[in-house]
C-alpha positions in Angstrom: -61.6 17.2 -2.6 -61.2 15.4 -6.2 -57.7 16.5 -8.8 -59.3 18.5 -11.6 -58.6 16.6 -14.9 -56.5 17.5 -17.6 -58.1 19.4 -20.4 -57.6 17.8 -23.7 -57.4 19.4 -27.4 -60.7 19.9 -29.8 -61.4 17.1 -31.6 -59.0 16.7 -34.2 -56.4 18.5 -32.7 -52.7 16.9 -32.2 -51.6 19.4 -30.0 -52.6 23.2 -29.1 -50.9 25.7 -26.9 -53.3 27.3 -25.5 -50.9 29.4 -23.4 -50.3 31.7 -26.7 -53.7 33.8 -26.7 -52.9 34.6 -23.0 -49.0 36.0 -23.8 -49.8 37.0 -27.4 -51.9 38.9 -29.5 -53.0 37.3 -32.3 -53.2 39.0 -35.4 -53.9 36.1 -38.2 -53.6 33.0 -38.5 -51.9 30.5 -41.5 -52.6 27.2 -42.3 -48.9 25.7 -43.1 -47.9 21.9 -44.3 -45.0 20.5 -42.0 -42.5 18.2 -43.3 -42.3 15.1 -41.5 -40.3 11.8 -41.2 -42.2 8.5 -40.8 -41.5 7.6 -37.5 -43.1 11.6 -36.4 -46.4 10.7 -38.1 -46.7 7.8 -36.4 -46.3 9.5 -33.1 -48.2 11.9 -33.9 -51.0 10.0 -34.3 -50.2 8.5 -30.8 -50.1 12.0 -29.4 -48.1 13.6 -26.7 -46.5 16.0 -29.1 -45.7 19.6 -27.2 -46.2 23.2 -28.4 -45.7 25.0 -25.8 -42.5 26.2 -26.1 -41.9 26.7 -29.9 -42.1 29.0 -32.1 -41.4 29.8 -35.8 -38.9 32.0 -37.8 -38.2 32.7 -41.5 -35.1 32.2 -42.6 -33.4 32.2 -46.6 -36.9 32.7 -47.6 -38.2 29.7 -46.3 -40.6 28.8 -42.7 -38.8 26.8 -39.8 -40.5 25.4 -36.5 -38.2 25.0 -33.8 -39.0 23.7 -30.1 -41.6 21.2 -31.0 -41.2 18.5 -29.3 -42.7 14.8 -31.0 -41.7 12.5 -28.6 -39.8 8.6 -30.0 -42.1 6.5 -31.6 -41.8 3.1 -29.3 -41.8 -0.2 -31.7 -39.5 1.9 -34.0 -36.7 1.8 -31.6 -33.3 2.3 -33.2 -35.0 3.9 -36.5 -36.5 6.7 -34.6 -36.1 10.1 -35.5 -34.9 13.7 -33.1 -37.4 14.7 -31.1 -36.5 18.6 -31.0 -35.0 18.8 -34.5 -36.2 22.3 -36.8 -38.7 21.4 -39.0 -39.9 22.8 -42.0 -43.2 24.3 -42.7 -44.8 24.8 -45.7 -46.3 27.9 -47.1 -46.9 29.5 -50.8 -43.8 31.9 -51.5 -46.7 35.3 -51.7 -47.5 34.2 -47.8 -44.1 33.6 -46.7 -42.9 37.0 -48.0 -45.7 39.1 -46.9 -44.8 37.3 -43.2 -41.1 38.6 -43.6 -41.7 41.6 -43.9 -44.3 42.2 -41.0 -42.5 40.6 -38.8 -39.2 42.8 -39.5 -40.9 46.2 -40.0 -43.3 46.0 -36.9 -41.3 42.9 -34.6 -44.2 40.4 -34.5 -43.2 36.8 -33.6 -45.1 33.5 -35.1 -46.6 31.3 -32.6 -47.8 27.9 -33.8 -51.6 27.7 -32.0 -52.3 24.4 -32.7 -51.2 21.2 -34.9 -54.1 18.7 -36.9 -54.4 16.2 -39.4 -56.6 17.8 -42.2 -57.7 16.8 -45.9 -58.6 13.8 -47.3 -55.4 12.1 -46.9 -54.9 13.4 -43.2 -52.1 15.8 -43.7 -50.3 17.1 -40.7 -51.0 20.9 -40.6 -49.5 23.4 -38.3 -51.7 26.9 -37.2 -49.2 30.1 -37.1 
């Protein structure tokens, strides 16, 4: 019997978290920008990012993404980034305040579901 092929992400997606829809009841989705270093963008374009165990948290009025793994970029050798560092997500202040109230009040969790490049300038985006 042939080995089943690994299911790939949708067109345009860099990484997806397919387990999130099984583990959590997804109520609302937000599109966020993400602050990346130069070698992280190149590594994302090569593929291999993992969202499986990542989560977002609100600290001091800012949204941070923890547990996202972006592999080191091979040609950058010594000037590489830390693959497991926390990354800042970019959202409007009102959205962050609304999320903070809902997370504290109802005990909800912010889970990233997919990462992709969007827009005419190909900005990296995360959907939580």
